[in-house]
C-alpha positions in Angstrom: 0.0 0.0 0.0 1.4 3.4 -1.0 2.0 5.9 1.7 2.0 9.7 1.7 2.9 12.5 4.1 -0.2 13.9 5.8 0.7 17.5 5.3 2.4 19.4 8.1 1.6 16.6 10.6 4.6 14.8 9.1 3.0 11.5 9.5 3.5 8.9 6.8 0.0 7.3 6.2 -1.4 4.8 3.8 -3.4 6.1 0.9 -6.4 4.3 2.4 -7.7 5.2 5.9 -9.6 2.7 8.1 -12.9 4.5 8.4 -14.5 3.7 11.7 -18.0 4.1 10.3 -18.1 0.7 8.6 -17.1 -1.4 11.6 -19.3 0.6 13.9 -22.5 -0.8 12.4 -21.7 -4.5 12.3 -21.1 -7.1 14.9 -17.8 -7.3 16.9 -16.9 -10.4 14.9 -17.5 -8.7 11.6 -15.7 -5.5 12.8 -12.7 -7.6 13.8 -12.5 -9.2 10.4 -12.6 -5.8 8.7 -10.0 -4.3 10.9 -7.8 -7.4 10.5 -8.2 -7.1 6.7 -7.1 -3.5 6.8 -4.0 -4.3 8.9 -3.1 -7.1 6.6 -3.0 -4.6 3.8 -0.8 -2.1 5.7 -3.5 0.5 6.3 -2.2 2.5 9.2 -4.6 5.5 9.8 -7.9 5.2 11.7 -10.6 7.8 11.4 -13.3 7.4 14.0 -16.2 9.3 15.7 -18.3 8.5 18.8 -21.4 8.8 16.5 -20.2 5.8 14.5 -22.4 3.2 16.2 -20.2 0.9 18.4 -16.9 1.9 16.6 -15.2 3.1 19.7 -16.0 -0.1 21.6 -15.0 -2.3 18.7 -11.6 -0.5 18.1 -10.6 -0.5 21.8 -9.1 -4.0 21.9 -7.1 -3.3 18.7 -5.7 0.0 20.1 -4.7 -1.7 23.3 -2.5 -4.0 21.3 -1.4 -1.9 18.3 -1.8 1.8 19.4 1.7 2.7 18.1 1.0 1.2 14.7 -1.8 3.6 13.9 -2.2 7.3 13.3 -5.4 7.8 15.2 -7.8 10.6 14.0 -11.0 11.2 16.1 -13.9 13.5 15.5 -16.3 15.6 17.6 -19.6 17.2 16.8 -19.5 19.5 19.8 -19.2 23.2 19.2 -18.8 24.7 22.7 -15.8 24.6 24.9 -17.4 22.7 27.7 -19.1 20.1 25.6 -16.0 19.5 23.5 -13.9 18.9 26.6 -16.5 16.4 27.9 -16.6 14.5 24.6 -12.8 14.5 24.2 -12.3 13.0 27.7 -15.0 10.4 27.0 -13.4 9.3 23.7 -10.0 9.1 25.3 -11.4 6.9 28.0 -13.5 4.7 25.6 -10.6 4.1 23.2 -8.2 3.5 26.1 -5.5 5.9 24.9 -3.7 8.9 26.4 -3.8 11.0 23.3 -5.1 11.4 19.7 -2.8 12.1 16.8 -5.6 14.2 15.3 -8.8 15.6 16.7 -11.3 17.0 14.2 -14.4 19.2 14.1 -16.9 16.8 12.6 -19.2 17.7 9.7 -19.1 21.5 10.0 -22.0 22.5 7.7 -22.7 26.2 8.3 -21.1 29.6 9.0 -23.1 29.7 12.2 -21.4 26.6 13.4 -18.0 28.1 12.5 -18.8 31.3 14.4 -19.7 29.2 17.5 -16.5 27.1 17.2 -14.3 30.2 16.9 -16.2 32.4 19.3 -15.9 33.0 23.0 -16.1 29.7 24.9 -16.2 27.9 21.5 -14.9 24.4 20.9 -11.6 25.7 19.4 -10.6 26.9 22.9 -10.9 23.3 24.1 -9.0 21.9 21.2 -6.1 24.4 21.6 -5.9 23.7 25.4 -5.9 20.0 24.7 -3.1 20.4 22.2 -1.0 22.3 24.7 -1.6 19.6 27.3 -0.5 16.8 24.8 -3.9 15.2 24.7 -4.1 15.8 20.9 -1.2 16.4 18.6 -3.0 18.1 15.6 -6.3 19.8 14.9 -8.5 19.2 11.8 -11.8 20.1 10.3 -14.2 18.0 8.3 -17.2 18.9 6.1 -19.6 16.8 4.1 -22.0 19.1 2.2 -20.9 22.7 1.6 -17.3 23.4 0.5 -17.9 27.1 1.0 -17.9 26.6 4.8 -14.7 24.7 4.7 -13.1 27.4 2.5 -14.1 30.1 5.0 -12.7 28.0 7.9 -9.4 27.4 6.3 -9.0 31.0 5.1 -9.8 32.5 8.5 -7.9 30.1 10.8 -4.3 28.9 10.8 -4.7 26.3 13.5 -5.8 23.5 11.2 -3.3 20.8 10.2 -5.8 18.7 8.2 -9.1 18.8 6.3 -11.5 16.0 5.4 -14.0 16.5 2.5 -15.8 14.7 -0.3 -13.5 14.3 -3.4 -15.3 12.3 -6.0 -16.0 12.1 -9.7 -19.6 13.2 -9.7 -18.8 16.5 -8.2 -16.8 17.4 -11.3 -19.7 16.4 -13.6 -21.7 19.3 -12.3 -19.3 21.5 -10.3 -21.0 24.0 -8.0 -19.5 26.2 -5.2 -21.2 23.8 -2.8 -19.6 20.6 -4.1 -16.4 21.9 -5.8 -13.5 20.4 -3.9 -10.8 22.1 -6.0 -10.6 25.4 -4.0 -10.2 23.4 -0.8 -7.4 21.3 -2.3 -5.7 24.5 -3.5 -5.7 26.0 0.0 -4.5 22.7 1.4 -1.5 22.7 -0.9 -0.7 26.3 0.0 -0.9 25.7 3.7 0.6 22.2 3.7 -2.5 20.6 5.1 -3.1 16.8 5.1 -6.2 15.9 3.2 -8.5 12.9 3.8 -11.0 12.3 1.0 -14.4 10.7 1.4 -17.2 9.6 -0.9 -14.9 8.5 -3.7 -17.1 5.6 -4.8 -20.4 7.6 -4.6 -22.7 7.1 -7.6 -25.4 9.4 -6.2 -28.1 9.6 -3.7 -30.2 6.5 -3.2 -33.4 6.5 -5.3 -34.3 3.2 -3.8 -32.4 1.9 -0.7 -30.1 -0.9 -1.6 -28.2 -3.5 0.4 -25.4 -1.3 1.5 -25.0 0.8 4.7 -23.6 3.8 2.9 -26.0 6.8 2.9 -25.3 7.2 -0.8 -25.6 4.6 -3.5 -22.1 3.2 -4.1 -20.3 2.0 -7.2 -20.0 -1.8 -6.9 -18.3 -3.0 -10.1 -14.5 -3.4 -9.7 -13.8 -1.5 -12.9 -15.9 1.5 -11.8 -14.4 1.4 -8.3 -11.0 1.4 -9.8 -11.8 4.5 -11.8 -13.4 6.3 -8.9 -10.6 5.5 -6.4 -7.8 6.3 -8.8 -9.6 9.6 -9.7 -9.8 10.6 -6.1 -6.2 9.6 -5.2 -4.9 11.4 -8.3 -6.2 14.8 -7.2 -3.3 17.0 -6.3 -3.3 17.5 -2.5 -5.2 14.4 -1.5 -3.3 12.3 1.0 -5.6 9.4 1.8 -9.2 8.1 1.1 -11.3 6.9 4.0 -12.9 3.5 3.4 -16.7 3.6 2.9 -19.3 3.0 5.6 -19.9 -0.6 4.6 -17.3 -3.2 5.2 -18.7 -5.4 2.4 -17.2 -2.8 -0.1 -13.8 -2.8 1.5 -12.1 -5.7 -0.4 -12.8 -4.2 -3.8 -11.6 -0.7 -2.6 -8.5 -2.2 -1.1 -7.7 -4.1 -4.2 -8.1 -0.9 -6.2 -5.8 1.1 -4.0 -3.1 -1.5 -4.1 -3.1 -1.2 -7.9 -3.3 2.6 -7.9 -1.4 4.6 -10.4 -1.7 8.3 -10.8 -3.9 9.3 -13.7 -2.9 11.7 -16.5 -5.1 14.7 -17.2 -6.3 13.0 -20.4 -7.2 9.8 -18.5 -9.2 11.9 -15.9 -11.1 13.5 -18.8 -11.9 10.1 -20.2 -13.1 8.9 -16.8 -15.4 11.9 -16.4 -16.8 11.3 -19.9 -17.5 7.7 -19.0 -18.9 8.5 -15.6 -21.4 10.9 -17.2 -22.8 7.9 -19.2 -23.1 5.9 -16.0 -25.5 8.6 -14.6 -23.3 9.6 -11.7 -24.8 12.6 -9.8 -23.3 14.9 -7.2 -24.5 14.4 -3.6 -24.8 18.2 -3.0 -26.5 20.5 -3.7 -29.7 18.5 -3.4 
């Protein structure tokens, strides 16, 4: 598995991240098999949140044994100082570790949330204090639906070391300020931020719910997954792609990443043209 440097964190991480969402919604036995598979393929970064079902509980035994093998990224939905501190301490306790390599503001979706995070007694105060105390090493921000919010956050604050966002083919079929990831990747390159991509294999929103736990309809054919994963990992600035929220999809994605090669601009254009024929659609705007 190829590795890349996660921006100014300096960490060397695999081009796939072990997304905690998938294991969090299956049994402990299934979660163990998925985590074991990821380890066998040299995936060394974990991205997890307390809202991911039972993910924190399922990962704890693995972290007890292999904590030093993983770059551990954890998320928080809390926006105030006091609530952020409480959740940080809970997650540290639940995961049985003394520190997180990366602590991230999870799914920031509005300017109002940003103002609360950055304001007096906002969550950023807790994050900075935790960093000074050595409880977290780096600070990140994540966004799922509006790239304008992430752009505002990264332009107005220099405390971020990483950013997580959707980087996927369909967004480029119908680019819009809401879904266009390119300005974020540009800022990330300028500021040496590590970038975790999500939603690479998204085909579009479900029209009729299928057999997968992903909230979007995923691509399932190996050829299409290859194109989607390679497209995402070929975008300048992307460090790693977090595995989708259904462990049944992991073997094909891992297979694709292990055969990854950087696409040329001409190949990217060909993939976009082909994807349009496959009726791929952006997840946002709705």
